[in-house]
C-alpha positions, 0 to 999 in steps of 0.5 A: 196321408193326413194333413192338419191345419191348426190355428191358435189365437195370440194376445200380441200380433206378430208384426213385420215390415210387410204384414201382421200375423194375428194368429199362429197357424201351422200345417202338419202332415203325417204319412204312413206306409203299408207296414205301418211306419210313419213320419211327420212333416210341416208346410209353411203356412204363415202367409196368406192369412188363409194359407193353412187350410189351403195347403191341406186341401192342396196336399190331398186334392192335388198331390196325394195321388202322386204319392199314395200307392207308389214306391220311391227309392228314397226321399230325394227320389220322391222330392224330385219326382213331385217337383217335376210332376207338379211344375205345370200345375203350379204354372197353370194356377200361378201358385208355385209356392204352395206346391213347393211347401206341400212337397217340402212337408212330404219330404220332411215326413218321408225322411222322418219315417226313414230315420224312424225305421232305422232307429236313428235321430234324423241328423245321425242318419244324414251325417254320422257323428252329427252333434246332439245340439246346435247353436241357436238365436232368438228371433222375431223380436220387434225393434220397439219391444226389443229391450224387454224381449232381449232380456227375456230371451237372455233369461231363457239362455239365448246369447244372439238376438235378431231384431225386426226393423223396417218400420221407421228407418229414421229412428231405428239406427239409434234403437239398434245402437242402444240395444248393442250397447246393452249387450253383455260380453259374448252376446251378438245382435242381428237385424232383419228388414223383411225386404222393406227397402229399395237399394238406396234406402237400404244403403242409407240404413246400412251406412247409418248402422255401420258402427253398431256391430251387427252380425248381419242384416237380413233381406234389406231389399226384396229377394228378387231385386237385381243382382247388381243391387244385392252386390252393391249392398254386399260391398257395404259395412254390414254382411248380408243374409237371405234365402228364405224367399228363394226356391229351387236349386238353380236359385241358390246356386245363382246366389252362391255364385253372386256371393252377396250373401254371407249367410244362406237361409233356406226354410225347410217348410217353404222349399226343399224340405230336408233334401233340398235344404241339406244340399244348399247347406253343403254347397254354402259351406263348400263356398265359404258361406254360413248356413243358418236355416230360416224358420218361423212356424211350428214344432215339427219344422223347427225340429227338422231345421235343427236336424238339418243344421246338425247334419250339415255342420259348420258355424250356423245358427238355428232360428228360434222365434221367441214370440208365443206359439203353442204350436211350437212350444207344445212339442218336446222332441228335443231338450230345448235350449241350454247355454245358447245351444238347442238340443236335438234329443235322442229319439228316432227320426225327429223324435215326434210320435204324435201331436201334443194335446195342445196342438190337437185342440188347435186343429181347424181343418183335417183331410185324409187320403189313402191309396186308391181313394181320394 
């Protein structure tokens, strides 16, 4: 088992309402069994700033010994075992998120290995007849740069665009209105506030953009806001999206029961991996909701997100960050974007055999563990 922390510098920081990313990090995980079969996974590493190296150390020092030298019936068995066996450790140190993220990476890697063994793309293993491409949208577009960024995303083949707001609520409704007016037929605009507001401020903003035609408003309030706040906003003029900052089957089940979210957005690298997110996706579709995986990391997690979306089916959209990120763009496991649809590729598993040279050059920290050794 190997964990690799990677970082690349970026000329333009990626800004959200809650913070700024000044480089692009990623954590990639490789597992291998006794017969030489292997799989790749990815753990969330965007926050905090030193998170990537921490996740690698956590993988090797706190979780690897629970996996190495041990047999599991299938990836879900491993996922649920590790989730249970690390629960008290996560409580003890107050870090449930990092443990969940490491387990998610291992789950992705395990599914990749199983699919590769069977010579099938992961989506085909998860669901016979899964499509070879999924609809996608351009994400990570800052509202102040949105006009030019949407033009670039359109030229790349996107037809749906998500703009980050939550920086200046007084100006942003007019900016969104102008962006919507510039869309061509068949194009759509989404917005993401990244938990920027309280209930009253969110209601004021949603009312102000009621005529814009937004496909959704994502996380207008904190993910842990009271249910009544979410329900009150859901009764407003714009459908709500969220889920990237939920974790655990119970939390997603509760969100589905509440019904405030029209779009469920779990992140394969933050919680659940393939096992958890596919379960959420199928429950969301059964409840009449739309599954749209959240993702803003490297190429392995993006590939996993696409395969889970394809296996789940439904009208969901794949999130594709359009900010520069060599740790995403260097991977060529799929066919990329064509006419608004992301092609998965026909390779076994996630279609990733080894890390591209550009990614290897960005490795800042590597740890390896073997069965019987730390």
